[in-house]
TIDRENFI-623617 format. One line per field, with one value per residue (C-alpha): residue number from 1; residue in one letter; x, y, z. Coordinates in Angstrom, 3 decimals, decimal comma. Example, Ala and Ser with C-alpha at 12.3 -4.5 7.8 and 13.67 -1.06 7.14 Angstrom:
BEGIN
seq = (1:2)
type = (a:s)
x = (12,300:13,670)
y = (-4,500:-1,060)
z = (7,800:7,140)
REM end
This chain:
BEGIN
seq = (1:2:3:4:5:6:7:8:9:10:11:12:13:14:15:16:17:18:19:20:21:22:23:24:25:26:27:28:29:30:31:32:33:34:35:36:37:38:39:40:41:42:43:44:45:46:47:48:49:50:51:52:53:54:55:56:57:58:59:60:61:62:63:64:65:66:67:68:69:70:71:72:73:74:75:76:77:78:79:80:81:82:83:84:85:86:87:88:89:90:91:92:93:94:95:96:97:98:99:100:101:102:103:104:105:106:107)
type = (m:r:i:e:r:n:l:i:i:l:c:l:v:c:l:l:v:p:a:v:a:q:s:q:e:q:n:n:w:d:f:e:l:a:p:l:y:p:w:a:i:n:i:n:g:d:i:g:g:f:g:v:s:s:d:f:t:w:q:g:l:a:l:i:d:f:q:p:w:r:n:v:a:i:v:a:g:y:r:a:i:y:s:d:y:s:n:d:g:f:t:y:d:a:t:v:h:g:p:v:v:g:i:d:i:r:w)
x = (-0,070:1,491:0,062:0,422:0,206:0,139:0,453:-1,657:0,625:-1,515:0,580:0,449:1,182:-2,305:-4,478:-2,429:-3,376:-6,304:-7,114:-10,897:-13,006:-15,815:-18,847:-21,894:-23,844:-21,537:-17,357:-16,190:-13,088:-10,912:-9,382:-7,435:-3,910:-2,027:-0,892:-0,718:1,287:3,684:5,044:4,528:5,995:4,980:6,255:5,004:6,016:4,563:5,592:5,066:6,712:5,499:6,303:4,344:6,940:9,753:10,375:10,168:10,152:9,588:10,228:10,472:9,765:10,367:9,460:9,851:7,501:7,516:4,989:5,764:3,048:-0,351:0,522:4,109:6,294:9,952:10,290:13,433:14,029:15,388:14,110:15,178:14,360:14,671:14,099:14,874:14,283:15,817:14,888:17,014:20,268:19,896:19,729:19,365:19,299:19,901:18,944:19,230:18,255:19,669:18,159:15,544:14,686:11,687:9,204:5,691:3,466:0,012:-3,297)
y = (0,136:3,578:6,720:9,339:13,581:15,401:18,857:21,586:25,093:27,679:30,055:33,494:35,198:33,581:35,670:39,049:38,919:37,239:36,797:37,634:37,284:39,979:39,474:41,611:39,397:38,982:38,893:34,972:34,026:32,379:29,332:28,174:29,826:27,309:29,415:32,401:30,841:28,238:27,611:25,683:24,342:20,762:19,232:15,733:13,487:10,377:8,284:4,343:0,777:0,706:-3,236:-4,150:-4,054:-1,967:-0,769:2,771:4,379:7,851:10,395:13,841:15,237:18,940:19,781:23,277:22,540:24,465:23,606:25,686:23,539:22,560:18,848:18,811:19,994:20,108:19,068:19,475:19,116:17,189:13,446:11,767:8,010:6,900:3,282:0,774:-2,650:-5,365:-9,117:-12,742:-10,889:-8,666:-4,542:-1,856:1,318:4,043:7,882:7,831:11,514:13,411:15,544:14,914:15,693:14,902:15,058:15,004:14,123:15,140:14,101)
z = (-0,079:-0,897:0,226:-2,049:-1,618:-5,002:-4,719:-7,276:-7,291:-8,915:-11,166:-9,081:-12,676:-14,345:-10,696:-11,439:-14,804:-15,507:-19,379:-19,463:-22,214:-23,134:-24,687:-24,972:-22,175:-19,384:-18,580:-18,919:-17,871:-20,509:-18,745:-22,345:-20,319:-21,890:-25,016:-22,289:-19,717:-21,018:-17,922:-14,752:-11,673:-10,379:-7,041:-5,537:-3,273:-1,465:1,661:1,684:2,825:6,215:6,496:3,415:0,494:2,581:5,793:4,962:1,543:0,178:-2,429:-3,540:-7,615:-8,475:-12,010:-14,328:-16,661:-20,994:-22,721:-25,938:-28,574:-27,117:-26,888:-26,266:-23,117:-22,035:-18,594:-15,908:-12,095:-9,599:-8,130:-4,914:-3,928:-0,357:0,485:3,392:3,034:4,782:4,121:5,169:5,528:3,031:3,203:1,126:3,112:0,160:-1,466:-5,275:-6,542:-9,523:-12,521:-14,372:-18,145:-20,573:-23,326:-22,043:-25,220:-24,302:-25,866)
REM end
């Protein structure tokens, strides 16, 4: 069993300068902000283990997301994973961390 917590960070630039579509009846928020604000920051983390498949494990991930096109984004960031596992004399207790780079294809 793994308990996961996702944290969604709201873009402050979107709050300071909202894109508003004007119509004759009313003002409407324009929810298609991706072309106007192609940058995003993603922070994720989870904790697990607790004796199920390992004694204790956690991971943290921080990404900067740049979306130059509608369906493609370029991501870069840093990730750390910790595992504490022991079974029949074998012990694995380590933190692995490093940079993350990738392309995110959305459809």
